[in-house]
N, C-alpha and C positions, 0 to 999 in steps of 0.2 A: 372562408374563403372567400378573399375580394380581389377583387379582381380591378386592377388600375391598367388606365389609360393614358398615352403619353399623348400630350397635348402637340399638335407643331407649332413651332418655333417659327417667327421671321429669321431671314438671313440678317446676321448683322450689315450693317450698312459699313461700308467700303471706309476707312478711316482715309480720309487725304494725306500725302507723306506733306512733312512740314516745309515749307518753303527755306530754299536755299539760302542762306547767308549771305551771300555775295547780291541778292537781290535789294536789300535794304536799301542803301544810297541810292538806287534808280527808280526801283518802285514800291515804297513803305507803302505800307499797308497792302500788301500782295495777298491777291487770291488767287487759289487756283481757277481757272475758267474751264478747263477740261483737258483732258488726256487719252492720248489711243496707242493705237502701237502700228508701225510701220512693219508690212510682211512683205518679201522677195520672195516668190515661189511659195506661198506659204510657210517660208520660214523668219522667226522674229529677227529684227535687226537692230529698233529701237523701241524704247518706249517715248513719246515724247510727253512733255507738261505745258501746258501755256500760262503761265503767271501774268496778271494784272491786276491792274489798279480798281477801285469801285466804280462802276460807270462807263469799262471800258466800252468804245464803238467799234463791233469788227469792222465796216465799213470803213472805216478810219483809222485803222490798225498803223500803218507808214508815222503817224501823229501823236503817236502816243507810247507813254512809257509802258514797255512788258519785259519779259524775260520768259525766254523760249530752252528748255529745257530737254534733252535726251541722254537716255540712261542705257549704255550700248549691251545685247545682246550675243553679238558675235566681234570675234575679230576681225578691224580694219584698216587698212592703211590710211593715214591720214591726207598723203598726196590723193589717195582715191576719193575720200568727202569731198577736198576739196574741189576737184575735177568733174565730179557729180553735181557740187551746188553749182560751178558756172553753167551746165547746160540745164540745171533747173531753174535757173535766175533768167535763160533766156524763153523761158516760157512765160513768166510774168514781165516783161517788157526789153526793149529792145538794147543795145548799148555796143561802145564800138570795141574793137579787138583790142584796141589800146588801155583801154578800160580794164578786158575782162582778164589782160596780163597782170595789171596792178591789183585786182582781186584776188587772182589766183595765186598770186604772190602772197598776200596777205593771209589767205585764208591756210596756207601751205603754211606757214609761221603760225595760226591761229587751233589748229586740227590736228594733233599729233596722231601717233597711230590711237588705237583704241581696244582694248581688248572687253571680256564681258565684265558687265560691274564699272566701268567707268563710265564719269559724267561729263557732258560737255555743257556748255551754259550759255547763250548769246544774251545779252542784255543791251535793249536800244531805250536811251532818254527823251524819247519822243520828237528830238529834234535832230536828228542826225547822227548823233555821237552811240557809238557800237562798243560796245567789248565782250570779251571771248574769254572763258575759264576752262580748265579740264580739271576735273576733281578738285575745284576751289580755288585752283591758282590762274592767276591770270595768264592768258597768252599771249593775244594781241588787244590792240582797240586802234581805232578807225574816227575819223569825223566827214561824213558822207551819207547825206540823207540820202542819195540818189540808190546807193548801196543799199542801206538801211531798206529802204521799200523793196529792194528786188530781191534780196537774201529771207527777210523775215516774210514777204510772199512763195517764197518756196511751200510755205507750209498755211499762210493764211490768205494770201490773192485765190479771189475765184477761178484764175485759170492755173492752179496746183495742179500736179498728176497725180495728187492722192487727196480726191476730194474726200473721202471716206475720212481720211484721218483728220481733216480740216472739220468737217463739222463737228467730232468729235472733243476737236482742241478748243474749238467757238463755243461747245455746249448746248446744250438745249434754249436758252434765253437769246436767242439771236435777233 
């Protein structure tokens, strides 16, 4: 009688998802920098992925091309996403109420209601141009460097309300 012993196998390395096609014109050679999950009271809200060019410098995120992809796990109203975005942008920097009103209107156009499986993608060209996509379809665009800095700062600024998610997005090589 022969006894065989199973050898433990290493878990398979996670496979990075393919880069969204919308990234190509703005972030050619896009690489996944990091990903993480936003939870609210323990419930998954979305998984975030940060797509960047080689050589991305986190401290200078506002002046570099990038894509931030959110894959939703919950049903949320687009207006609520927009309003929360303005509140989170205020953590990153100060701005006038008139700017907040313009940016809120933009984001209400950019962010439709989402259901589990929906994907929102924000693209920044590094110079202030921002485009938003819902499941691959462009929903809005704006050319405003201050908006770009504050909006993407929701996730990438040291003033973020979700520092663990920021760390996950920026990956180990900071």
